[in-house]
Phi, psi and omega in degrees: 000133179287141177237148184234157171235157187231151176232130181247141182218132173248128183242118178288134184298329178296327178293327182294342179281348182264123183301319181299319179296318180299319179295315179297320179294318177300316179297319180295316179297321178297316180298313181296322177299318178294336178272002177098002179283137178240130175287115184254343180199140174216126182227151176276148175249119186246164174220157179077169177072168177235126183054043175071008174276113181081010180285151179241131177283124180259326183199175177235144180246122183242142178237127177246151182219145170209156178288138180297136181277000000 
């Protein structure tokens, strides 16, 4: 039976506005991809509003998966 391991990451939207952070994040995603990690889900985390009317995205939640070595 195949077994998997998971990596969870929360990214604050304010950090995404910084070019240096974007470069570091790209390098990290490239490194993880080379290590066999696959991004399987990414969702926004919002606050305020009702049923997403007037809601504000505060961060993103990412889930990576790879088969256990």
